[in-house]
N, C-alpha and C positions, 0 to 999 in steps of 0.2 A: 524848583521844588515839584513842578508840573510832573517833569519826567520821572524824578523819585516815585510822587504817586501812582504815576502810571506802571511804573515797575512793581511795586510792592501792593497795589490795592486786590490782587488777587491772590497772594501769596498766603500759605497755609498758615504761616508762622507769623506772629504778632510784629507789626513796622508801627512805629509812631514815631512822631518829631516832637520837640518842645525847647521853647526859649529857657533862658537863665533864670527866668522867674518862676518856672515850673509850668507853664500853661501849655497844656498840649494843642499843638498847632495843624496835627492830622494825625488820624491813627485808622488804621486799615479794620475791616470788621473784627478779624481776631483778636487785634490788640485793643479792642473796645472791650470783648470779654474778658481779655486778660487785666486791665487797668480795673475794672469792676472788682476783680478777685482780689487783685494784688495793691492797688492803691485805694479802693473804696470809693473811687469818684475818677470822672474821665476828663474833668474841665483842668484842673489843677494840682499836678502831683503833691503829694503829702511832701511836708518839709525834709524827713529821714528819708525817702526816696529819692529826692531829688538830689539830697547829699551823696546818695550812693551814686547815681549817676555821673554827677559832675566830677565826684573824686576820680572814679573809673577813667573819665576820660581825660583828668589832669595827669593821671600814671601812667596813661597808656595801655592799661591792661585789657586783656582780651578774656572770652569766657568767663565772665560774671555769671555764676548762678543764682539764681532766683526761683522760688516755690511760690505757685501759685493754683489754689483749686488743687492741689495734691500732686502737681505736674512742677517737672523740673526745666528751666528754660536757661541756655546758655544766650548771654547778649554781648553787643559791640556797638559801643557809641561811636558815631563819626560827626564830625563839626560839618555843619553843610555849607555854613556862614557865619557871620559874625554874630555869636551870642545864642546861635540857631542850632540844635542837635537831631539827630535821626537814631533811633533806637531800632536795631535789627535783632529779632530773637529766633530761635532754634528750640525746638522742643527736644529735649536731650534725655527725657524720662527713661526711655527703655536702655541706653547706654549706662547712665547713672545707676539704675537700679543691677543692671548685669555688674557692673563694677563694685558696687557695694557687696553683692553676693559673692562676687569671688575673692576679695577681699576680707569677708567674714569667714570663708574657707579655710582662711591660711593665719587668722588672727591668732590660731592658739598654738601655732606651732614652735619648736623650740629654738629657732634660730629668731634673730631680731630682724625685722624687716623693714625698711624706709622707702616710700616713694618721694622722690625728691624733682624740684622743679629745675630743669637745666637751665630753662631761659631767664630765671630770677636769681640766678648765683646761688643754688642750694637750700633752697626754703623747702622747709618739710611740707608736703601736701598730705599725705598720711603714714601711720606709723600702727605698727602692731602692738600688742598687748605685751611680748615679750622684750620690744624694743623699749617700753613704758618703765618696764621691770628693770632693766639692765641700767638705765639712766637715772632712775629715780624722779622723773618729771611726771606731771599729769599730762591726760593726751592734750589738753587744752595749752599748756604751755609749751608742749613740743611742736606744736602748730605755729609755734610764734617765732622756732628758732630757725637756724640754718645749719647745714652741715658742718660748715667754716665753726661754730660756737660749741660743738661737740668733741671734734676733732683735734686732737694735740698737733701743732705743727702742722696745719692745714696750708697746702701749697698753692690752691686758685685763689688768686686776688681779685680778678676782672671778670668782666663778662666774656672776654674774649679767651682767657684761659680757661672757661668753663666750656665753651664750644668747640675750643680745640681737645679738650678732654673728652668729651663727646663723642667728637669724630674718631679719635684714637679708640674708643671702647669699639665703636662700629667696625670697626676694619681688622678688630682681633676676634673675627668669629661671635662679635656680640656679646663679648664676656672678659671680666679681667679681673684677676684675682692677685690679691695683696692684703699685708698686717697693718693695721692701723692702731693709734692708741686713742680710746676714746674718755672723755672726761665726764664724769658723774656730775649730778647738780650740787652732791656735797663735796666736789671739788676733788675727789679722787679720781684715778686714771686705772685703767686696765687695756691689755690688748686684746685685738681681736682680729678673726680672718676674714676679710670682707671680699664678698664675690659681688661684683658691679656689672649691671648691665642697662641697655637703653632699649627701653619699650615704646612704642606708639599707642596712646591711651586717647580716645577720642579725638583722633587727629593731631596730637603732640606729642613731642618727645618726651620721655620722663626718664629719670635714672634711677631703677630699682635695684636697690642694696641688700643683700643679705649677711647679716653680721654673726658669726659664733664665735664665744669666748672657749 
């Protein structure tokens, strides 16, 4: 723990450690400010906040976004030793605002747009209004679904299939065109022409899908 303290003490991003009871065992100066804004206290994490952190660690999730004092932070939880965790944060406010601005610009285009997480077997990260209109789901509902749940006879079954699929797209000049059959919320289906590409957003690969009926 002493070595970690030396590394993160002067880090401009919030870094702190905590145990399974939610007690903060160390916080660098930036983390102290973050905890006051996010947690409202800096000695013991609020129950809901502790649940978020431990849940993230259990699922081995990365880039969990948390908002505090109007800033966006991307965090990663690392198990230091039994029942003690270190929480490393990065201020991604600029990247987040840039991504939101870019997506707002294409929110009203006639083609449906889907941003898909390749590493999570096609879970939707973002969709535009046309995609919502096409499929009949609300935006909130869409973000609980994956590509497999709206495509009839979807061929990718495992994470290995997804990675191989993404690698093939990358080798085809970064773009793949095919026809797919989409299933709406009401169960009806329709055929779309789909243009798929892989884009790196905030140091992570995502599949960008444009669908035209």
